C-alpha positions as CSV (number, residue, x, y, z in Angstrom):
1,M,-26.8,-16.1,24.4
2,L,-28.1,-19.6,23.5
3,H,-28.0,-22.4,26.0
4,G,-25.3,-20.6,27.9
5,R,-22.6,-21.7,25.4
6,T,-23.5,-19.8,22.2
7,V,-23.4,-16.1,21.5
8,V,-24.8,-14.4,18.4
9,R,-23.7,-10.9,17.6
10,G,-24.5,-8.4,14.9
11,A,-23.7,-4.7,14.2
12,F,-24.1,-2.0,11.6
13,T,-22.5,1.4,11.7
14,Q,-22.2,4.4,9.5
15,S,-19.4,7.0,10.0
16,S,-18.2,10.0,8.1
17,Y,-14.7,11.5,8.0
18,L,-12.6,13.7,5.9
19,E,-9.7,11.8,4.3
20,G,-6.2,13.1,4.5
21,T,-5.0,14.4,1.2
22,G,-1.5,14.9,-0.3
23,T,0.2,18.0,1.3
24,N,1.4,18.9,-2.2
25,L,-2.1,19.4,-3.5
26,R,-3.6,21.7,-0.9
27,L,-5.2,24.9,-2.3
28,P,-3.3,27.2,0.1
29,L,-0.2,26.1,-1.8
30,N,-1.3,28.2,-4.7
31,P,0.2,31.7,-4.8
32,P,0.0,34.2,-3.3
33,F,-0.4,32.1,-0.1
34,T,3.0,30.4,-0.3
35,P,6.3,31.0,-2.0
36,A,6.9,29.9,-5.6
37,E,7.1,26.2,-6.3
38,I,10.1,24.4,-7.8
39,N,9.4,21.0,-9.5
40,A,12.8,19.6,-10.4
41,I,16.5,20.2,-10.9
42,Y,17.6,19.5,-14.5
43,N,21.1,20.3,-15.9
44,N,21.8,22.1,-12.6
45,L,18.8,24.5,-13.2
46,S,15.8,24.8,-11.0
47,L,12.7,24.2,-13.2
48,P,10.3,25.6,-14.0
49,L,11.9,29.0,-14.4
50,T,8.4,30.5,-14.1
51,D,5.7,29.7,-11.7
52,T,2.2,30.7,-10.8
53,T,3.4,33.8,-8.9
54,D,4.4,35.1,-12.4
55,G,1.0,34.4,-13.8
56,I,0.2,31.8,-16.4
57,T,3.0,32.4,-18.9
58,G,2.5,29.3,-21.1
59,S,4.9,26.5,-21.8
60,A,7.5,28.1,-24.1
61,P,10.8,26.1,-24.8
62,N,13.6,26.9,-22.4
63,P,16.9,27.1,-24.3
64,S,18.9,27.1,-21.1
65,C,18.5,23.4,-20.7
66,A,18.2,22.3,-24.3
67,A,20.6,19.3,-24.2
68,P,21.2,17.7,-27.6
69,A,18.4,15.1,-27.1
70,Y,16.0,17.2,-25.0
71,T,13.9,20.3,-25.1
72,C,12.6,21.5,-21.7
73,Y,9.6,23.7,-21.1
74,D,8.8,26.2,-18.4
75,Q,5.6,25.3,-16.5
76,A,3.7,26.2,-13.4
77,L,1.7,23.9,-11.2
78,L,-1.9,24.7,-10.7
79,R,-3.8,23.0,-7.8
80,V,-7.6,22.7,-8.0
81,W,-10.3,21.0,-6.0
82,D,-13.8,19.9,-7.0
83,Q,-16.2,22.4,-5.5
84,N,-18.4,19.5,-4.3
85,V,-15.7,17.7,-2.4
86,Q,-17.3,16.0,0.7
87,P,-16.3,13.8,3.5
88,A,-16.1,10.0,2.9
89,I,-18.8,7.8,4.2
90,A,-18.1,4.3,5.5
91,Y,-20.7,1.6,6.1
92,E,-19.6,-1.3,8.2
93,W,-21.5,-4.4,9.3
94,N,-20.8,-7.8,10.9
95,F,-22.5,-11.0,12.0
96,T,-20.7,-13.5,14.2
97,I,-21.5,-16.7,16.1
98,Q,-19.3,-17.7,19.0
99,Q,-19.4,-21.1,20.6
100,Q,-17.8,-22.4,23.7
101,I,-16.3,-25.8,22.8
102,A,-14.5,-26.5,26.1
103,Q,-13.8,-24.8,29.5
104,G,-12.1,-21.5,28.6
105,T,-12.0,-22.3,24.9
106,T,-14.2,-20.7,22.3
107,F,-14.6,-20.8,18.5
108,Q,-16.0,-17.8,16.6
109,V,-16.9,-17.4,12.9
110,G,-18.4,-14.4,11.3
111,Y,-18.9,-12.2,8.2
112,V,-17.5,-8.7,8.2
113,G,-18.1,-6.2,5.4
114,Q,-17.4,-2.6,4.6
115,K,-18.4,-0.1,1.9
116,G,-16.8,3.3,1.4
117,I,-18.0,6.1,-0.9
118,H,-16.8,9.6,-1.6
119,L,-13.2,8.6,-1.1
120,M,-10.6,11.1,-2.1
121,V,-9.0,10.7,-5.5
122,P,-6.1,12.7,-6.9
123,F,-7.6,14.0,-10.2
124,D,-5.9,15.2,-13.4
125,Y,-8.4,17.9,-14.5
126,G,-6.1,18.8,-17.4
127,Q,-6.1,15.4,-19.1
128,R,-7.2,15.6,-22.7
129,V,-10.1,13.4,-24.0
130,L,-9.1,10.5,-26.3
131,L,-11.6,10.4,-29.3
132,A,-12.6,7.3,-31.2
133,D,-10.4,8.3,-34.2
134,G,-7.3,8.5,-32.0
135,T,-7.2,12.3,-31.8
136,T,-7.7,14.2,-28.6
137,A,-9.8,17.0,-27.5
138,N,-9.5,19.6,-24.7
139,S,-10.4,18.8,-21.2
140,P,-14.1,19.5,-20.6
141,Y,-13.3,20.9,-17.1
142,F,-11.8,24.0,-18.8
143,A,-14.5,24.4,-21.4
144,K,-15.3,27.9,-20.1
145,N,-11.7,29.0,-19.8
146,L,-9.8,27.7,-22.8
147,A,-7.4,30.6,-22.6
148,L,-6.2,29.4,-19.2
149,Y,-6.2,25.7,-20.4
150,N,-4.1,26.6,-23.5
151,A,-1.7,28.8,-21.4
152,L,-1.0,25.9,-19.1
153,G,0.5,23.9,-21.9
154,N,1.0,20.2,-22.3
155,P,4.3,18.3,-22.5
156,A,7.2,19.4,-20.3
157,L,9.8,17.3,-22.0
158,T,10.2,16.2,-25.6
159,D,13.1,14.8,-27.7
160,S,14.7,16.5,-30.6
161,S,11.9,15.3,-32.8
162,G,9.2,16.7,-30.6
163,N,8.1,13.3,-29.2
164,L,7.0,13.2,-25.6
165,L,9.5,11.5,-23.3
166,S,8.9,9.7,-20.0
167,A,9.7,11.6,-16.7
168,D,12.2,8.8,-16.0
169,N,14.3,10.1,-19.0
170,G,14.6,13.6,-17.8
171,G,13.5,13.9,-14.2
172,I,10.6,16.3,-15.1
173,N,7.0,15.5,-14.5
174,E,5.4,16.0,-17.9
175,G,1.9,17.3,-17.9
176,A,1.9,18.0,-14.1
177,T,0.4,21.4,-14.6
178,I,-3.0,20.8,-13.2
179,S,-3.3,18.6,-10.1
180,G,-6.7,18.3,-8.5
181,T,-8.8,16.5,-5.9
182,K,-12.2,14.8,-6.1
183,S,-14.2,12.7,-3.7
184,N,-15.6,10.2,-6.2
185,G,-13.8,7.0,-5.1
186,N,-15.4,3.8,-3.9
187,M,-14.3,0.6,-2.1
188,E,-15.9,-2.7,-0.9
189,Y,-14.6,-5.3,1.5
190,N,-16.1,-8.7,2.3
191,S,-14.5,-11.3,4.6
192,L,-15.0,-14.5,6.4
193,Q,-13.3,-14.4,9.8
194,A,-12.7,-17.3,12.2
195,I,-11.0,-17.2,15.7
196,L,-10.1,-20.1,18.0
197,Q,-9.2,-18.7,21.4
198,K,-8.0,-20.3,24.6
199,Q,-7.9,-18.4,27.9
200,M,-5.1,-18.9,30.3
201,S,-5.2,-22.3,32.1
202,R,-2.5,-24.8,33.1
203,G,0.0,-22.2,32.0
204,L,-1.2,-21.9,28.4
205,Q,-3.0,-19.1,26.6
206,G,-3.4,-18.7,22.8
207,Q,-5.3,-17.7,19.8
208,V,-5.5,-18.6,16.1
209,S,-7.2,-16.3,13.6
210,Y,-7.9,-16.8,10.0
211,T,-9.4,-14.3,7.4
212,Y,-10.6,-15.0,3.9
213,S,-11.3,-11.7,2.2
214,K,-11.6,-9.6,-0.9
215,C,-11.2,-5.9,-1.2
216,M,-12.0,-3.9,-4.3
217,S,-11.7,-0.2,-5.0
218,D,-11.1,2.5,-7.6
219,S,-9.3,4.8,-5.2
220,T,-5.6,4.2,-4.3
221,G,-5.7,7.3,-2.2
222,Y,-3.0,9.8,-1.6
223,Y,-0.8,7.5,0.3
224,G,0.3,4.3,-1.4
225,A,2.5,1.4,-0.4
226,W,6.1,0.5,-0.9
227,N,8.6,-2.3,-0.2
228,N,6.6,-5.5,0.4
229,A,3.6,-4.0,-1.4
230,L,3.2,-1.7,-4.4
231,S,0.3,0.5,-5.3
232,A,-0.8,1.7,-8.7
233,S,-0.6,5.4,-9.5
234,A,-2.9,7.4,-7.3
235,Y,-4.0,9.2,-10.5
236,W,-6.4,7.3,-12.9
237,Q,-5.1,6.3,-16.2
238,N,-8.1,7.9,-17.9
239,V,-10.1,10.3,-15.7
240,Y,-13.1,9.8,-18.1
241,D,-13.3,6.0,-17.6
242,Q,-13.8,5.4,-13.9
243,R,-15.0,1.8,-14.4
244,A,-11.5,0.8,-15.7
245,E,-10.0,1.7,-12.3
246,W,-12.1,-0.9,-10.4
247,A,-9.6,-3.5,-9.2
248,P,-8.3,-5.2,-6.1
249,C,-7.1,-2.9,-3.3
250,Y,-3.4,-2.7,-3.2
251,Y,-3.6,-4.0,0.4
252,D,-5.9,-6.9,-0.6
253,A,-4.7,-10.2,1.0
254,T,-6.9,-13.2,0.2
255,H,-5.7,-15.4,3.0
256,V,-4.4,-14.1,6.4
257,L,-3.4,-16.5,9.2
258,S,-2.1,-15.3,12.6
259,A,-1.5,-17.0,15.9
260,Y,0.0,-16.4,19.2
261,A,0.6,-18.3,22.4
262,V,1.9,-17.7,25.9
263,Y,3.2,-20.9,27.5
264,Q,4.6,-21.0,31.0
265,L,7.0,-23.9,31.2
266,P,6.0,-26.5,33.8
267,F,9.2,-26.5,35.8
268,G,9.8,-25.1,39.3
269,T,7.8,-24.3,42.4
270,G,4.1,-24.9,42.0
271,K,4.5,-26.5,38.6
272,Q,4.1,-30.0,37.3
273,F,7.8,-30.9,37.3
274,A,10.4,-30.2,40.0
275,S,7.7,-28.6,42.2
276,G,9.7,-29.3,45.4
277,A,13.1,-28.1,44.0
278,R,15.4,-26.1,46.2
279,K,15.2,-22.3,46.0
280,S,18.6,-22.1,44.2
281,V,17.5,-24.7,41.6
282,N,14.1,-23.1,41.2
283,E,15.9,-19.8,40.4
284,V,17.4,-21.5,37.4
285,I,14.6,-23.7,36.1
286,G,11.4,-22.0,37.3
287,G,9.5,-19.0,36.0
288,W,10.3,-19.4,32.3
289,A,7.8,-18.7,29.6
290,V,7.8,-18.7,25.8
291,S,5.6,-16.6,23.5
292,P,5.6,-17.3,19.8
293,I,3.8,-15.1,17.2
294,V,3.1,-16.5,13.7
295,S,2.0,-14.4,10.8
296,I,1.2,-15.8,7.3
297,R,-0.6,-14.0,4.5
298,T,-1.1,-14.0,0.7
299,G,1.0,-11.6,-1.3
300,W,-0.3,-8.2,-2.5
301,P,-1.8,-7.7,-6.0
302,M,0.8,-6.1,-8.3
303,P,0.5,-3.0,-10.6
304,I,2.3,-3.0,-13.9
305,T,3.3,0.4,-15.3
306,A,4.1,1.6,-18.8
307,G,4.6,4.7,-20.8
308,D,1.8,7.0,-22.1
309,N,1.0,6.7,-25.8
310,S,-2.5,8.0,-25.5
311,G,-1.7,11.6,-26.4
312,T,-3.8,12.8,-23.5
313,F,-0.9,13.6,-21.2
314,G,-2.6,11.5,-18.5
315,R,-0.9,10.0,-15.5
316,G,-0.8,6.4,-14.3
317,P,-0.5,4.7,-17.7
318,R,-0.7,0.9,-17.9
319,P,0.3,-1.7,-20.4
320,N,-1.9,-4.2,-22.2
321,C,-2.3,-7.5,-20.4
322,N,-2.1,-10.4,-22.9
323,S,-1.8,-13.1,-20.2
324,L,-0.4,-13.5,-16.7
325,P,3.2,-14.7,-16.2
326,S,4.1,-17.8,-14.2
327,I,5.9,-17.3,-10.9
328,E,9.5,-18.4,-11.2
329,N,11.4,-17.3,-8.1
330,T,14.7,-18.0,-9.8
331,P,17.9,-16.7,-8.1
332,I,20.0,-14.1,-9.9
333,P,23.5,-14.2,-8.5
334,G,24.6,-10.9,-7.1
335,V,21.2,-9.3,-7.9
336,G,18.4,-11.1,-6.1
337,T,15.7,-13.2,-7.6
338,Q,13.6,-13.3,-10.8
339,W,10.0,-13.5,-9.4
340,F,8.5,-13.6,-12.9
341,T,9.6,-12.9,-16.5
342,N,7.6,-10.9,-19.0
343,N,7.4,-13.2,-22.0
344,G,5.0,-11.0,-24.0
345,N,2.5,-11.0,-21.1
346,F,2.6,-7.2,-20.8
347,T,3.1,-4.9,-23.9
348,Q,3.2,-1.2,-24.4
349,P,0.1,0.0,-26.2
350,A,0.9,1.3,-29.6
351,S,-1.7,4.0,-29.0
352,G,-4.5,4.7,-26.6
353,F,-4.7,3.2,-23.1
354,G,-3.6,-0.1,-21.8
355,D,-6.2,-2.7,-20.7
356,C,-4.4,-3.9,-17.5
357,A,-6.2,-3.3,-14.3
358,P,-4.5,-1.0,-11.8
359,Q,-3.8,-4.0,-9.5
360,L,-3.6,-7.6,-10.8
361,A,-5.3,-10.1,-8.6
362,G,-3.6,-13.0,-10.5
363,L,-0.1,-11.6,-10.1
364,R,1.0,-11.1,-6.5
365,T,4.1,-10.2,-4.6
366,P,5.7,-13.0,-2.5
367,R,3.6,-14.2,0.5
368,Y,4.6,-13.0,3.9
369,T,5.7,-15.7,6.4
370,D,7.1,-14.7,9.8
371,V,7.6,-16.2,13.2
372,D,8.6,-14.0,16.1
373,A,9.3,-15.5,19.5
374,S,10.1,-14.3,23.0
375,V,11.6,-16.2,25.9
376,H,11.3,-14.6,29.3
377,K,11.7,-15.3,33.0
378,D,10.6,-13.7,36.2
379,F,12.7,-13.2,39.3
380,F,10.7,-12.3,42.4
381,L,13.0,-10.1,44.5
382,T,10.5,-9.2,47.1
383,E,6.7,-9.2,47.4
384,R,6.7,-5.8,45.7
385,F,9.6,-6.0,43.2
386,R,9.9,-8.4,40.3
387,L,12.7,-8.5,37.7
388,E,11.9,-9.8,34.2
389,F,14.6,-11.0,31.8
390,R,13.5,-11.5,28.2
391,T,15.0,-12.4,24.9
392,D,13.0,-11.4,21.7
393,F,13.6,-13.0,18.3
394,I,12.3,-10.9,15.5
395,N,12.0,-13.1,12.4
396,A,13.2,-16.0,14.5
397,F,13.9,-18.4,11.7
398,N,15.6,-15.7,9.5
399,H,13.1,-16.4,6.7
400,V,13.8,-14.1,3.7
401,Q,10.9,-11.6,3.3
402,Y,11.1,-10.4,-0.2
403,N,10.1,-6.8,-1.1
404,A,8.0,-6.3,-4.2
405,P,9.4,-7.0,-7.7
406,A,10.2,-4.3,-10.2
407,N,6.9,-3.5,-12.0
408,G,7.8,-1.2,-14.9
409,L,8.0,-2.5,-18.5
410,G,11.7,-3.1,-19.2
411,S,14.6,-5.5,-18.7
412,T,14.3,-5.5,-14.9
413,I,10.6,-6.2,-14.6
414,G,9.9,-9.0,-12.2
415,Q,13.2,-8.7,-10.4
416,I,13.4,-8.5,-6.6
417,T,16.6,-6.8,-5.4
418,S,15.8,-6.2,-1.7
419,A,14.1,-7.7,1.3
420,Q,12.9,-7.0,4.8
421,P,15.5,-7.0,7.6
422,P,17.0,-10.3,8.7
423,R,16.6,-11.9,12.1
424,N,17.1,-9.5,15.0
425,I,17.7,-10.7,18.6
426,Q,17.3,-8.3,21.5
427,F,17.7,-8.6,25.2
428,A,15.9,-6.7,28.0
429,L,15.6,-6.4,31.7
430,K,12.5,-4.9,33.3
431,V,11.7,-4.1,36.9
432,Y,8.1,-4.3,38.0
433,Y,6.9,-2.8,41.3
């Protein structure tokens, strides 16, 4: 503490923990530990018709579901883990200076950082390698067991000409024969954080906090985000190009402002106004308090998805980014709003991999702006018993909080068709003793 009004703090910590992983990819789910897996229902048939309890039988065409446009393949799902999987390590540090600027009021500013290594990444060990001439080669992870690799097969769904179709066209997850786990992900977080805080005095207490930050990572993790935020595929577009996955975290918000206050209205016994009011009058005007909460933040960075024309049967394909679209926010009657339009900004790669980052820092979902408020009053029944009446306003001004836009290449890209719940008002009575 300096001069009794300034406090300087600093800290560094290192911790280790084993990240949670998708329950679908646990090794005990491989037979014979659990019953056979079923991936999808197609044409009223459970597919695949064979699974790993039957051994690796290959990906032979299944005539039972050969619709005029489709040929389906029987496939089993093999789950594998890197033998060197290890717990994640997180390094965290901060340095802050807090200054008292008035009686009961302080201002604090600081730098907060974090670095994570060995983060869990869902890993497609079966993805083929894209060569410079546009052809593909076998996955090096199965170099010592090509018989197993070839038996696992590749596409699960093709059209009548043998062309690979998207899972959206048939409901079957193509190439989902080898699903693995590695602990090779990384993340970095750096932020400037400021807090103005006032302790309770003269019936007022409050705090305003602001954060300016940047988070980067190549690991989406096993659990992504939906609704107001979208996360890129947990699987890398190309497992042999980790650098291409380095992008803003899906939960990266450049600016975050939050504030709260508790204000006891200055009316009634012992207050500034009507201090000598009768008991009956004081029961009406005294003991009231209001408590607003304000939350404002930047929108989340968006992922844009596309089909896979690489021939590697990889997951998480992305388009080419030619430019970034402008935000329009144009209403579409009966549908929602057109947040942005794809005017050639994003295109499907004719071959190979798209050059878009997993999350686009320059294209974000709508910002979040919310005000909640509470109005409450205390009734002192006896020295021991107190009754509190309160009314809470969630989204008090009924501000529309858009969910994330459609992010797949197509006619609906950029459209927002849903939102967070509207204003909600609730009443409560509480007895304290």
